[in-house]
N, C-alpha and C positions, 0 to 999 in steps of 0.2 A: 276137720277141714282141713285142703287138700293144703303143700304146702307152695301151693302156685296160686298168687293171686292176679286177681283180671281185670286189668285197668280197660275204661273203654271211651276212646276218642274219638271228641266229636267237633263241630263246628262248622262254621259258615263255608262254602269255596275260597280258596284261596286264601287260607289264613293261614297256611302255613304247615295243616296237619298231617300230607304226606314228607313236608320237607323233614319235618318233626321226627317222624315215624322211620323213617329213616336213618334218621340219626342213632335214636333208641335205640333201634334194631339193629342197627349196620346194616340194613336190607336194603335193597335195589329195587325197591317198586316205583313205578312213573310217579313222576313228583311235577305236571304242569301246569300251563298260567292257564287254565280256564275252568270252566265247573266242570265236575265231576268226571276229574278225571281219576278217583280213586270207582268203580264200577264194585265189584265184588271185593269185602272188607280182608284188610291186609290185618295177619295175624302173627306175631311175632314172640318170640318168650325169650325173657331180657335174666340173664344172671347178676342181679343183687349185686352191688359193690359192694367188697366184705376183706376191708385189709385183716383183718383176724385170721382168718381164713389159712395165709401163706404164712403166717409166724407159725398157727400152729401146726402146722404141715411139715415144718423145718424142728419143732421136737421132738415129732413123732416119723418125722424120716417116712415122708410117704408123698407121692408125687399125682397123687386122687382129689381132689379135692373138688366137693358135693353143695356149690353155694344154692340157698332160698334163686326162688325163681317167679320174676313176675309177667304175667302174661299180658301185651298188649294188642288191643285190638281196632283197628280203626277204619274207619267207616264213610263211606261217601256225605262227600257234603252236603249240609241238610239248607231247604231253603225255605220264605218262606211259604206255606200251606205243604209242606212235606210232611204231616199226619194225617192229610187227605187229600196223598197222591201224586202232589207237585216236586217236580225234579228227579229223585231216585225213589220219592216217596218212603211211605213208612214201612215197609218191608224191611228202612238197613235199617230203622228204628230195636228192631228186631234180635239183630245181630248183637243187640250189645246188654240185656235183657237179663242174662247170667251173669253178668260182670260185677264187682264187690261196688268200683268205683268210678264212675263218670267225670275223666278232665274233661271238658271246654277248652276249646283252642282259640282265644281272641286275638283279633288283627289289633292291633297299637303303632305298628308299622307302619312312617307312609314313601308310597314304591307307584310314581306312573308309570312302570311297566311292569308292575304287578294288579290285574284288574279284581278289582273288588263287583263283586257281585247286583252291590245292589249302591256302586260308584257312589259310594263318599264315605269316607272314616272312620266310622261313630260307634268303638265301642261300645256303651249303654242302648244303643241299638241294634246290634247284633246280636249281645247275651239275652234281650229281651226279644228276638227272633227266636232266637233256640230253645229259651226256657219254653215261652207258648207252647213251642210243637210238642216238648216233651208232655206239656201240660194237655194238650188236645191228645192225645195219643194217650195218656192215662186216663182220663176222660170215656176216653171210647170201652177202657178196660172195663170201667169200675162199671160205666155201665150195665154193659152185658153180665156182670158178677152178683149188683143187684138187681135187674131184674130176675137172675135165676134164683136168686137168694129168697128175696120176696117173696116168692112161689114155697119154696122147702121150707121156709121160719112158720108157716099158716100150721102145718103137722109137726113140725121140731121148733119149739121156744128156746132151746138151747140155741140156735142161731142167731136170737134179738140184738143179745150182743156185737153180736159181731157186727151183723148189718147196721147198727147203730152209727157202729166205727167206718162202718162204709161208707156210709150218706155224710159224717162231718167230713172225712178224704175226700169227696165228693164236693161238696158246699165252695171247701177253699177252693181246689181247681176249678172248679164253675166259676170263682171270684182272681182266679189269671194267678194263684198263691202257688206254685210248688208246694210240695209236702216235705222237701229238704227247706222250706223259710216256715216252716213252720213246729208248734213243740208240742200241740195239746191232741195230735194224732197218735193212737197206737200201733206206731208202723212196724211191731213184730205181729199183731192182728193182719198185717197187710203182707206180711212176708211173701206167701205160696201168689200172690200175684204181680211178682217183679216189677213195679209199679219202676219207671225210667228218673223221675224227684221222689221216690223214697230211698233211691240209693245217695252216697255221699257223694259230694259232688267238688270238687278241685279247677281252681280260673286255673288256666295258664296262659301268661299275656307273651304272643311274641312281638317283640319290642324290638326296636332297633341299636343297634349297638351303643350309640349316645346317653339312651334311658338305662341302660346295665347299672347306669351309676346314678340315676337320680334319683334320688329318694324322694324330695316332693312331688314327681310326675307317677312315682310309682302310691305313695299315700295317697293320689287322686286316682287311681286306676282302684286301690284294692278295695275302695268303698261301694265299686261297680260286684265285687264279690260279696257283699252286704253280711260280712261277718267268715264267710267258710275260706278254707287255704287260698293262698295266691301268691302264685311263682312268675315267676318272671325269668325268661329269656330269651335268646335271639338263635331264630333254628338255624343260621347258617353259619352261626357260631359252631352251635353244640353239630353239626354236620362237618366242620371242617377240621373239630377236638377228634375225629377218627381216624385221623392219617397221621395224628401225631401219637410222636412214644409217652409213655405217663408225666415223666416229667418234661417236656415243650407243652403237654399239655397245660399242663397245672400252671407253666410260667407266661402262658396265654391268656387260662382263665385270671391270673393275678394281675396281669396288667390291664386286665378290665374291670378290677374290684371284685372277684370272682372266688370262690375261698373252692365249690364244689361244681360240680356239672348242672346240666337242666335235667339228666337221668337222676342223680343222685338228691337232687332236691325234691321233684314228683316223687321219687321214692320214699323218702321220710315222710312227706304230709302225706303219703295213704298212706302208710303203717300208723303215725298220727291219728290219721279220720277215723283208723277201723280200729283202734288201739291194739295194733298188734307188737308184738319184738318177737326177738330172736331167742332161743340158747345153741348151744354149739355139741357137736359132740367126734370125740378125736380117736385115734390110735393107730398102726401099722399100717394097717387096710385101707381107711382114708379118715378125709379132716370134715365136718357136713354142719349148714350151714340150717336150724329146721324154723316153721314160723306157727306162732301159737298167740292165741288171744292173752293180753295182758290180762294178771291174775288165774290163770287157767296153771292149776296143779300140778307137783308132779306126777304121777299117774297118768293124767289127761298129759300131757306133753311126750310119755312114754306112747301113749296111745299113739299121737301123730307119726312115730316110729312104724307100732305095729302095733292092729288093736290087740294082739295077744299080749303084751307088752302095758296092755293097760290093765286085764283081768291077771292076768298073774304078779302084779306090782308088790313088789318086795320092799325096796328101798329102792334112795337114789345117789351116787356118791358126787359130791359138788367139790367144783375147785373153783374160785373167779378165775377170771381169761386172766386179769392183769396177775397176779400173783401167780399161776403157774409162768407165764413170760417173765417171770422176774424171776424164777427160780431155776427156770428152765427144764425141769422135770415133775410128772406125777410124784416120781421117788421123793424128789426134794422138798416138792409142796408138802407132802404128808410127815414128813420130819421136822417141818417144822410148824403141825399141826394144821395145815391152810388147805387140807382136805377133811368133808364132815359129809359125813349121811343121814339123811333127810328122810321121814316117813308120808306116807298118806296128804297129809295134811299142807307140806309145806306149800307154797307159792312160787312157782321159777319167777325169777329177776333177769336181767339182762346181763350177760354176758358170762354166764353160767355156764360152767364147762362141764356136762354131764356122763356118769355112766349107771348107768337100771340095771337093778338086778329084778330079776324077776323067775317066777315059778313056770317051767314049760306044760 
């Protein structure tokens, strides 16, 4: 997999998507108070906040820090009928087909100065509209594939199990059930279709500042997420954080009862949803974070750096980040017996700092 995770940001017009996108990526895209301010999708690549890297850079005396990255894709606000060409239409849904995660921004704030596209602030209705459009788009994709596969299966019976899975997925969608709300469809068999509702979804509620500490109201909204991850942020506050120093930002977040920014919360939930973790490499040339699947072996992690590393893998020299930090150098950690050599079957763990050995 690539070291860049892709998150597609969707939602109705005027829910705060572009303001949020600006805050997350520190880009200055148009955030206007009218529908369809976003015409072409905005794409921004953001460093995953990782305080471990600067600490390692101090130990190895290097200024070259390379964090893991996330790509955010902000598409035009969807409206009812988007899958049939209403508003900006289904064309814009295609921009997020390659994304790993869909982040649905839901308006949960009241502001008479910001027009609601449906003239009422109703988070449940907004979620239903967006999810229905995703479902309708997937139905159109599946309909074409079922038609093609039915013809091919007449001469190739091996396609029948796949066809059966397509039809099962279609039945759920026809009942307006997104595939992310089902458990009995083998999504791996549908992977090549890049269905929108087969992706992981995170609901991001854009709330008033007063709701950032309102656990009761958040619990109420969380029910609308239907057991999917829910993040609560105030887009304007996130935007304000960008103009502050690290200490000032922490102080401002603390005044709202928050310990982490919306960006950090969204990234954390994305990693959990996709079953991802990171490992670290460090040396005088650079310190770097790499993204891998949980359960990945040492050779697979090496392959994330370069395919030749996986093919020629010999061993991995590993020290836990905290042990390295405590003892101040790899040599001191070695003296304490805290650096170990692992082989091909080793399962990578969070906070592993690794040096791979391999045959050229």
